[in-house]
N, C-alpha and C positions, 0 to 999 in steps of 0.2 A: 889712674887706678893702680894700686899696689898689686904686683903680681902675686898669685898664690904661692905660698912657700913650697908646696908640692912640686912645682915646676923645677926647682933647683935640684930635686932628687930624681927626676924623671929622665930616663935614657931610652932613646929610640934605637932599636936593634935591627931595624929594617922591616918593611912590609907592615904587618900589624903587631909586631913583637915589641914589647916594652919591658923595662925593668924599673921598678920604683925602689930606690935604695932605702934601707931601713935604719933602725929596726922598725918593723920586720921587712925583709927583702921580699918584694912581690913581683912575680913575672906574669905578664899577660901574653897568651898564645906564643910561647917560646918556639922559635923556628930558626934554623941556621945560626945557632949561637956560636960565638967564639969559644975556643977550648978552655980559656981561662975565666969563663963566666963565674961569678960568685954563686955559692949555693943558695937555694931558695928557702924561705920560711913558708911561703904561700905561692901556689901556682894556680892561675885561673885560665881555663880553656873554654873557648866560646862554642866550638862545634867541631865536627869530625873531619873536615877537609884537611888534606895533608899539610897545607901551608899554615895551618892553625893548630893542629893536633899532631905533634911529632913525638912519638914515644921515645926515640933516641935522645932528642934534645931534652925532654923532660927528665929522663934518667940521668943525664949528665949534670943536672943541677939539683937533683932530688937527694935528700938525706933522710935518715930514719924519722926525724921529727917533722919533715915537710908535710904541710897540708895541701892536698891536691883536690881542686874543685872543678867540675866539668858538667856540661849538660849531658843528658842520658846517652846520646849517640856517640859523643866523644868518650865518655866513661867506659863504654863497652869495649873499647880497644886499648885501654890503659891498665897497667898493672895495679891491682888494688893495694891498699885501700884508696878509694876515690869517693869524695862527698859529691853527691848528685844534686844539682840545683836546676829546677825547671823555671820557665818564665814566671815571674811574680813572686818567687820564693826568696827567703832571706836566711842567712846564717851568720854566726859570729865566730871569729877565730881570734882568741885573745881579746885585744881591744879593738880589733878591726871588724866592722860590720859590712857585710856584702849582700847586695840585692841583685838578683838576676832580672834583667830587662829583656823583653822579646827583641829578636833581631831577625828581620826577614825582608824579602823583596816584595815590591808592589809592581805587578805587571811584568816580572821577570821570573824565570824558572829556577834559578840557581840556589836560592835559599827560601824555600816555601815556608810559610808560617806554620804549617802542620809539622814541620821537621823539629820544631822546638829548639832552634838555635837561640843563643842568648848573647847579650852584652852584660856588663857588670857596672854597678855603681859601688865604689868602695868608700867608706867613711874612715878617714885617718885623722885622729885628733879632732881639730876644729874644722877640717876641710874635707871636701869630697871630690872624687874623680870618677868620670863616666867613660868607660871603655865600650864603644858602641858595637864592636864586632863587625861582622859582614851584614850590612843592612842598608835599606833605603831610609829616607825620612819617613817616620811612622808616627801615628798618633800617640803611642806610648811614651814618646820622648817629651811630650808637653809638660812643662813645669818642673822638670827635674832639677833645674837651677843649681847645677853643680859648680864648683869653683873651676874645674878643668874638664873639658870634653875632648876626647880623642875620637876623631870622626874620619871615616873613609871618604875619599874625594875622587877616586879614579874613574868612576863610571863603569860600565859593562856589567860587572858582577855586583856592584854596590852603587851608592848614589854618586852623582857627579858633583863637581865643585859647586855648581849653582844650587843643586838640591841640598848640599851640605849647609849652604847659607840658610835655606829654609829650616833645616834642622836646628841650627844655631838660634834662629828666631823663636823656635818652639821651646828649646831647652832653656835658654837664658843663662849660659855659663859666663863666668868672668873672663875666661880665656879658652880658646880652642886650639887644638893641635891636629894637623892633618896626618892621615896615615893611608895605608893601602895604595902605595905607588912606588915605583922605582925598584921593584924586585923581580922584574921579568914576568910578573903575573898580569898586571894591568896598570896603566897610568904612568905618569912621569912627574918630575919636579914642576913642570908647567902647571899641572893641576893644583898642586899645593900653592903655587904663587897666585893663581887665579882666585883660589879660595881666600887667600889673604887680602887680595885687592877688594873683593866683594863683601867680605864679612862685616857685619855691623858691630862685632866685638873684636878685641885684639886677637890676632892669630900668631902663634909662635911656631915657626918651622924649625924643628930640631934637626941637627946634623946626625946622620947615621953614625953610631959609635962602633968603631972597630968591626967592620963587616967580616963575616965568616969567610974563610978561604976554602 
């Protein structure tokens, strides 16, 4: 199977932080960014926890025309203007369509469904990418069928590698990319490797690009 073109533009910045090169330049949950990070056209924030919603990192890449999108709890702590998306809502920024997907724990207290945390599906040209946020494998993932799925694998606060395999089976992406490990929060590279061994779809483990010092 040919890899989605989006993969060649995707950069893992550590933990759950990613940049998709543009145009437009899109950041997901920017945290601990290098000082020379390129400015953003679009920033997506999944929830208000400090390792996902970092006002200082956001300001470092924000320019006057940057569009900032967040769930309500994250938006409340960010400098306006912020476009609020709740689970199930959609918006369009230029030619990019964004859909907010619920993100929550099942049987764990860290990310309750009632908190309204989100992941995002972004539609870029002919392809789509799902950034799951901090979540377990949940029914709302069924049939998303994105080209790329960015999935947490560390366990504890989010799903384990084995549960991420269940998520892959539900989503049906062409390619999966593991996240939420190796940042001193939870998980290690072993979780990503285990996910790759077990996954029924190709898994691409991205090298962390230029970690912040």
